N, C-alpha and C positions, 0 to 999 in steps of 0.2 A: 382647239384641242391642245396645241402646243402651248397657248397662253395659259390654259388651266394647269397643265403639268408645270410650267415654270412657277405658277402662283404656289402650288403645293410644295415644290422644291424650296422656294424662299421661305415658306411657313416653317417647314422642317429645320432649315438653317437657323431661323430666329429662335425657334424652341430649344434647339441645342445649345445655342449661344447663351440663352437665359437659364439654362439648367432645368427646363421643364420636362425633358425626356428622362426618365428614371435609369440610372446606371445599372447595368447587370451586375449583380453581386457574385463575386468569385466564390465557389464552394470551398469551405475550409479544408486545408490539407489534414489528413489523419496524423496523429502524433503518438509517439511511444515515450514513455518515461522509464528509464532503466536505473536500478539501484544495484550497487555491488555491495553485499554484505560481508561480515566476518573479517574485516580488515584489522590488522594490528600485529599479528604474529609473524607473517613473512614480509620482510622489507622488500625483497626483489618483487614478488608478485603484487605487493601493495603499490609500488611505483608503477608497475605495468598498468594496474587498474586506473591509477590517477592519470596516466598518459593516454587512455583510451580516447579516441576522437570524439568531440561533441561534449555537451553538458551532462555527462553521466553523474548521477548523485552517489556519494560514497558514505557508507555506514560503518563506522569505526568501533571496535569493541573497547571498553574501557580498561585501564590498568594492564595493558598488553605491551610487550617490549618496544613496539614502534608506533603506538597509538598518537602520541604527541607529534612526533616528527611527521607522520603521514597526514595529520590534520592540517599542519602548517603548510605542507607541500601542496595538498589539495586546494587549500585557500588561495595560495599563491597562484595556482593554475586556473583559478576562477571557478572551481567546482563547489557545488552545494555539500556541506558536511553534516552528517547526523551521528548522534550517539546511538549505538547498537547495544541496546540494554539487555543483559542476560536476565532471563526469567525461567522459573521451573517449568518442566514438561511432564506429560503424562507417562513418558517412558522412563522417568527418573534418571536421565543422563545429566552429567554435569555440565552446566552452561558456561562455567569459568568464573574468573574474579568479578565481584560486584553483583553476584546473583541476587535477585529479589524473590523471595518465597512467601507463600501464604502463612507460614509458621511465625514469621517475624511479627513483633509488635509494630504498631504505627510509627513510633519514635525511631526504632532500629531500621525499619523499612525506609523511611524518608531520609534518615542519615545516609544510608548506603546509596540511595538514588542521588542525593545531592552531591555526594563524594564522586560519584561517576560523572555527573554533569560538570563538575568543577575541574576534573582531571584533564579535560581535553579543550583546546581552544577552538573558536571559530565555529562552534555547533549551531545550526539553524533549526534543527529538528530532532526527533526521537523516533526509533522504531524498535520493535522487540526482537531479541535474539532468542530462538526457541520459544518458550512461553505458552505452549498448548495447554498447560494447567493454569498458569496464573492469568492469562488473558480472558479466561471464562469466569473469573472472579470479579464481579462488579465493584465491590468495596475496594479492593486493591487497585483496580484501574481508575477509580475516582481519586485515590491518593495520588497516583501518578499524574493524573490530569490537573490536579491542584498546583503542582509544581511546574508543569509544563506551561500552564496558563499564566502563572506568575512571571515566568521568564519569557513569555511571548514567543514560544517555539511552535512548530507544527508537529503533527503525529502521523506516522504511517503505520497501519496495521499489517504486519507480515502475513497474518491469517495462516498460522500453523495449525489451526483447528477451525472447522466450520462453526464451532460454537463460541468463537471469540466475541466479546462485547468491547473490545478496545476501541474501535472506530466509533461505535455508538456512543460511548461514554465521552470520547473526545469532542464529538459534534454537540452532545448535550451541554458540555461545559464551555461552548463557544470557541473551541480550538480549531483552526484550519486542519482538516484530516483527509487522508486517502486510504485506500485499501488495496492490497496486492491482487493482481489478477492471474499471474502465471510465474512459476519458478522455471528458469531455463535449464538448470543442471541438476534436476532431481536424479536423473541417470547420468553418470559422469563418463560419457563416451562422446567422441566427436559426432558420430551420426545422431545420437539422441539430442545433443545440444543444438545441432543444426536443425533437426525436426522441430524442436521447441521454439527456435527462432522463426521458423517457416510458420508455425501456428501463430506466433506473436504478430508477424507482419500481416497475415492473412486476416486476423481478427481485428487489428488495428484499422485496416481498410473497411472492414465490414461495419465496426462500431464507432469509428471516429478516434478513439484513444485506448490505450492499453498501459498497465503498469506492470512492469516485469521485475523480478529479483534474480540475480546471479550471484556467483561466489568467486573468490580470487583462486579458482583451480586453474592449473595450467591449461587444460583442455578447454575450459570456458573462455579464458583470455585469448587463446588461439583463435577461436571461432569469432569472438566479438571484434578483435583487431581486423580481421578479414571482412566482416560483414556489416559493421556499423557504417563504414563509408559508403555502402551500397544504399542506404536507406533514402538519401536525396533522390537518386535516380528512380527509385521506386515510388516517389511522390510522398514520402513520409518524413516528418520532422522529428528530431530527437529533442526533448525539453526536459528540464530539470524538474524536480518535485516543487520547487519554489514557484517557477513559472506556471506549472500546471494548476497549482492552487490559486494563484492570481487570475488565471484565465477563467477558472470556475467561479471567481467572486469570492473566495474564501480568504479572509485576511483579518487582522485585528483592527483597531481604531486608527485614527490618522497617524501617518508615519510608519505603520507596520508594513505597508507595501515596499517601502525602502529596505526594511529589515529583510523580508522574505526574498526580495529580488536582488540582494547584494551580491556582487560578483558573479552575475549571470549576464550573458551577452545576447542570448536568443530573444526574439520578439515573441509576444504573446498575443498579438492581434489576430482575430478571427479563429481562435482555436475552438474545436468542437466541444459540445457539451458532453456531460458524463454519459458513458455508454450504459445501455440498460443491462440489468443483471437478471439472467434467466435461470430458473432452478437453483437459486442460491440457497444452500442448506442452512446457512446461518439464521438465527432467529430473527434478525432484522438486517436486511441488506443495506450497504452504504448508500445506495441511491435513494432508498426510502428515508434514511436518515437525513440526506441532503435536502430532500423534498420537504420534510417536516421542518428542517432548519430555515429553509427559505420562507416558510409561511409565517415565521416568527418576525415581529418588527425589528427586534434587536437580539443579539446573543446574550443570554443570561450572564449576569455577573458572577464572579466566584463566590460572593457572599450568598446570593440566591441559590446557586447550585448546592452550596454546603447546607443551607437551611432546608432545602427540599430533601436532601439526603437525610437529615436528622429526623424528618417526619416519617421516613420509611421504617418498616419493621427491621429488627436487628438482623444482620447477615448470619447464615448458618455458623455454628461454632466450628472451630477448627477440628475438634473431635469428630463431628459429623462429617466434615469434609475428607478427613483421613480415612474414615470408615468407608465412605462412598468410594474414594480412590482405591481402597484394598479390594472392594468388590468388583472394580473394573479391571484389575490387574490381569485376570485371566484372559480377557479379550484384547489385551494390548501387548502381548509378548511378541513384538516385532523385532527382528534383528536389523542392524543398521543398513544392511544391504538388500533387505527383502523388498520386493515390489510385487504387491497384489493387485491385479487388475480386476476392477468391478464393473459389472455391466453398465454401459453408457445410457441405457434406457431408465432414467430416474424419474420420468414424468409420472409414472404410476405409483410412486412411493406415497404412502400415506403421511400427510402432514401431521406432525406430532406437536400439540399445543404445549405451552409451558406447564400447565396443570398435569397433563398426562405425563410429561417428562418427569415431573417431580414425583408423581404417584409411582412410576414404574422404574425409578432410578436405581432400585436395589438389584435390578437384573441387567447384566452387561448387554449392550446393543452393538450391532455392527457399525452404526453411525457415530460411535464414540471414536473411531479411528480418525486420524488426521487426513484431511482430504485436500487434494490440489483442485481448487475451484477455477475452471476455465469457462468463460462465457459460452453458452451454447448458441451457435448462430441460428436465427430464424430461417435463413436460407439453407434448406437441408441438402442441397446439392453440394455444399462445401464438405468434402471428405475430412473427417477428423484425423489428426496425425496421432494424437494421444486420446486415451479414453477420457471422458469428461470428469471422472472422479477416481483418483487413485490415491492410496495412502501415501503421504509425504514424509520423508526423513526429517528429523529435527536438525536443521543446519546450524 
């Protein structure tokens, strides 16, 4: 008996020595990607945002008093820098200098966009500032993606409207792209920001990764300075947009990985795959877009994308778009500080096809409001801190 045990023991040692026993794979740690938008007007809060611990990604508004200096400081600190591109919104609020609007000709539109891109150093990507109107416009989003593709930048859809097609158009053009999951400071109180951060942490653990956007408000920075250092203890890693894209296998051709990962220090090994999107009210969720993109053998070239666009029917005229917007105005009279809570039970909502939506576009609908889309967990025992869909202010 002893001899038999000894034989088994020696056999196990031999197998371990030669590597025949498979090693147990460690479960990937959940990750959070945090973007701070609207930088450029306040030097003090801008520097506070740059000094937040960890690889926080910074989105800076063009043509603002401190945009260039903050971009240089962020780059020196090893942070990922994005252009926070102003775009028109359904509430007709002013997005600021460099605004892109559907009323512009393509020549003026592209001139303004290129001017913003050239105004700031060290940018690696683009996301939209406001834009609940423009990001619904496929033609204008394709114009933006042409330039983003040429410059080999990535794109993040801030999703200030559930009807945004920005991420979808970016992926169709072969551009590395992500989409926002949660705003941290929709309500600007310490209690609300902490609750939003709790939601972010809980859902990151549940789904594996979450993408959050905050703003350089004093209350937001106070909360983040205190809570970001706690993430490691909670078993969560903070990663930049660049690193998350690389972990998801999204990049350009050879050499692009060096561009996307420049000045980032965190590792991207064993990061989880994209989290599922449940009850996403947008026409096409980001994960569905990623799935379609992965099935293609290679990302379409810009020339093919343009040729494909030329085969499509002409986009609706600006007059029709303006008329449609005028009809919606009655349903979109939201003050900046209003927060309307909508029932969290959206599973029974009727799915509206694009044909039906076009047919009924003359009548204002409640889902034309700007929604905060938070992934609804499959485990219902997790109590929601926020309602799953609430109108979001244009930041």
